[in-house]
N, C-alpha and C positions, 0 to 999 in steps of 0.2 A: 541867700536865696531861700524863700519860704514857699511852701506848697499848701494849698487849701483845696481839698476835694469837695466840689459843690454838690449838696444833696438835692438841690432843685434842678440841676442839669446833669444828667448821667453822661458819662464818657468825657467829661472835661475837668480840668484842674486850673485853678487860678494860681499863677506863679508870680511872686514878687521878687524881682531882681534888685539886689542892694549892693552898694559899694560904700565903704567907709570913707570918711573925710581924708584919711591918710593916703589915699591914692593921689592926692595933690593934683587934681585936674580942674579945669574950668568947665569942661563939657564932657559928658559920657553918653555913649550909645550902646545898647545891647544888640549884637549882630549875630545871626545864626541861621540854622536850617529853617526855623519857623518864620523867618522874614526874608528868605532867599539871600542872606548875607548882605542885605542892603544897609549901608552905613548911615542912612538918613531915616530909616523907617521907624525906629523905636528909641527915641532919646529918653534918657533918664532925667527926672526932675531933681534939681538940687534942693535940699532941705536947709533949714536955718542953721543946723549944726555942721553943714558942709558935706554931709553924706549925700548920696544919690539913690533914687529908687524909681521903679516903674513896675506896673503889673500887667500881665498878659493872661488871657484865657487860652489854654492849649488843649489839644486832644490828649486824653490820658492813655496809658498803655504804650507809650512811645518813648524813644530816646532822641534827644536833640543835641547836636553839637552847637556850641556858641562861644563867643568871646566878647569882651568889652573893648570898644574903640574910644580912646581918650584923646581929647583935644585935636581930633582929626589927624593924629600922627603916630600914636602908639597903641599896641594891642596888649590887653591884659586878660588873664584868666580869672574866673570867679574865685574868691578866697576860700569857698567851701563847696566845690562842685561835688556831684554824686561820684564822678570819677574824671580822670584826665586820659585822653587818647592822643597818640601821635597824629600829626597832620602832614600834608604833602609839602609844607614849607620848612620842615625840620624842627618845628616847635610842637606844642601841644594845644589841643582844644579842650575846653570844659565840656562836660556832658551832663545834661539834665535828664533824669529818668522820671517820667510822669506815671 
């Protein structure tokens, strides 16, 4: 996950969500508080090397919980989140701090 604070737009940050090819998935979606946990809202694009990525512009100065939804059946955390927090399902969510 990479963050770029935009000089032309105050109060926003461009976040690039990335997953390595080692996740061994055919499809990946980033799901979180920024898209109301909609598993169809933000698909990641597969690159030639098998990795996945997508970019979103989000409000800065906030924290967002999120996870990756792979192949419509399994949930994974970001490999390098800002932190992890417990969720109500007994697992953890990745946290993005903007």
